[in-house]
C-alpha positions in Angstrom: 0.0 0.0 0.0 2.9 2.3 0.8 4.4 1.7 -2.6 1.1 2.6 -4.4 0.8 5.9 -2.4 4.4 6.8 -3.1 4.0 6.1 -6.8 0.8 8.1 -7.0 2.4 11.0 -5.2 5.3 10.9 -7.7 2.9 10.8 -10.7 1.0 13.8 -9.3 4.2 15.8 -8.8 5.4 15.1 -12.3 1.9 16.0 -13.7 1.9 19.3 -11.8 5.3 20.2 -13.0 4.5 19.3 -16.6 1.3 21.4 -16.6 3.1 24.5 -15.0 5.8 24.4 -17.7 3.5 24.5 -20.6 3.2 28.4 -20.5 5.2 30.1 -23.2 8.1 32.0 -22.0 7.2 35.0 -24.2 3.9 35.3 -22.2 5.8 35.7 -19.0 8.0 38.7 -20.2 7.0 42.0 -18.7 7.4 45.0 -21.0 8.7 47.3 -18.2 11.5 44.8 -17.4 12.5 44.8 -21.1 12.8 48.6 -21.2 14.8 48.8 -18.0 17.1 46.0 -19.2 17.7 47.8 -22.4 18.5 51.0 -20.6 20.9 49.1 -18.2 22.6 47.5 -21.2 23.1 50.9 -22.9 24.6 52.3 -19.7 27.1 49.5 -19.4 28.5 50.4 -22.8 29.6 53.7 -21.3 33.0 52.9 -19.9 36.0 55.0 -18.9 39.3 54.5 -20.8 42.6 55.2 -19.1 45.1 56.5 -21.7 48.6 57.1 -20.4 51.2 59.4 -22.0 53.8 56.7 -21.3 53.5 53.3 -19.7 57.2 52.8 -19.0 59.9 55.0 -17.5 63.7 54.4 -17.5 65.6 56.2 -14.8 68.9 55.2 -16.5 72.0 54.5 -14.5 71.6 55.4 -10.8 73.6 54.9 -7.6 72.3 52.3 -5.2 70.1 53.8 -2.5 69.4 57.0 -4.5 65.6 57.7 -4.4 63.9 58.3 -7.7 60.4 59.3 -8.7 58.4 59.8 -11.9 54.9 60.8 -12.8 52.7 58.9 -15.1 50.1 61.3 -16.6 46.8 59.9 -17.9 43.6 61.0 -19.4 40.1 59.5 -19.3 39.4 59.1 -23.0 36.2 57.1 -22.4 32.6 58.3 -21.9 32.1 57.6 -18.2 33.8 58.7 -14.9 37.1 56.9 -14.2 37.7 55.7 -10.7 41.1 54.2 -9.6 40.5 51.9 -6.7 44.0 50.6 -6.2 47.6 50.8 -7.4 50.1 48.1 -6.2 53.8 47.7 -7.0 55.6 44.5 -7.5 57.8 45.1 -4.4 58.0 47.3 -1.4 60.8 49.4 -2.9 58.3 51.1 -5.2 55.4 53.2 -3.9 52.6 54.5 -6.1 50.5 57.6 -5.1 47.3 58.1 -7.0 43.9 59.8 -6.8 42.2 57.1 -4.8 38.4 56.7 -5.4 38.2 60.1 -6.9 36.0 60.2 -10.1 37.8 61.6 -13.1 35.3 62.9 -15.7 35.6 62.0 -19.4 38.3 64.3 -21.0 39.9 65.1 -17.6 43.4 64.2 -16.7 45.2 62.9 -13.6 48.6 61.8 -12.4 50.1 58.8 -10.7 53.4 59.4 -8.9 55.7 56.4 -8.5 58.6 56.6 -6.0 61.5 54.1 -6.2 64.0 53.9 -3.4 66.9 52.9 -5.7 67.5 49.4 -4.2 68.7 46.4 -6.1 71.7 45.6 -8.3 72.3 45.9 -12.0 69.2 46.1 -14.3 66.1 46.4 -12.2 62.5 46.5 -13.5 59.5 47.1 -11.3 55.8 47.1 -12.2 52.8 49.0 -10.9 49.3 47.5 -11.4 46.6 50.1 -11.5 43.1 48.8 -10.8 40.2 50.9 -12.1 36.7 50.6 -13.5 37.8 50.3 -17.1 36.8 47.4 -19.4 40.2 45.6 -18.8 40.0 46.4 -15.1 43.8 46.8 -14.7 46.6 48.8 -16.4 50.3 47.9 -16.1 53.1 50.5 -15.7 56.9 49.8 -15.6 59.9 51.5 -14.2 63.4 50.4 -14.8 67.0 51.5 -13.8 70.5 50.2 -13.9 71.5 50.3 -10.2 75.3 50.7 -9.6 76.9 49.9 -6.2 77.7 53.0 -4.1 81.1 54.6 -4.9 81.5 52.5 -8.1 82.1 53.7 -11.7 78.9 53.5 -13.7 78.7 50.1 -15.5 75.3 50.4 -17.1 73.8 52.5 -19.8 74.2 56.3 -19.1 71.3 58.6 -19.7 
């Protein structure tokens, strides 16, 4: 008797699900939702674009321990406000300073200052990863230098 009750319950559940799924999906679409989704999709096409004047800077030949800094200038060439949420360097010897969480309107410019403490030996390359609300989400900047030991004759390229 238990088996018959279980089988009948299962048949009723399947029949209920089958009947409820017979409605056409197009009948369930609400016109207001379609309009708001279209507007949302158009707004998502408006993105900021971070365009740098340069993406790499070469300090040339420097003496070990000599602090260096450079400025990376950028412009928002997109059609929505640009917001930089983070900038991280590949090591602690390089420190980026940037306009944190400050909207930069389309056509406006900004600066990202990168300080390097001059540590390392020989050819040194460091990166700064900038996180922003652009389509790619991140931009990569590079600094490099040839670091000579203190009180030594320059061995690297001279600039």
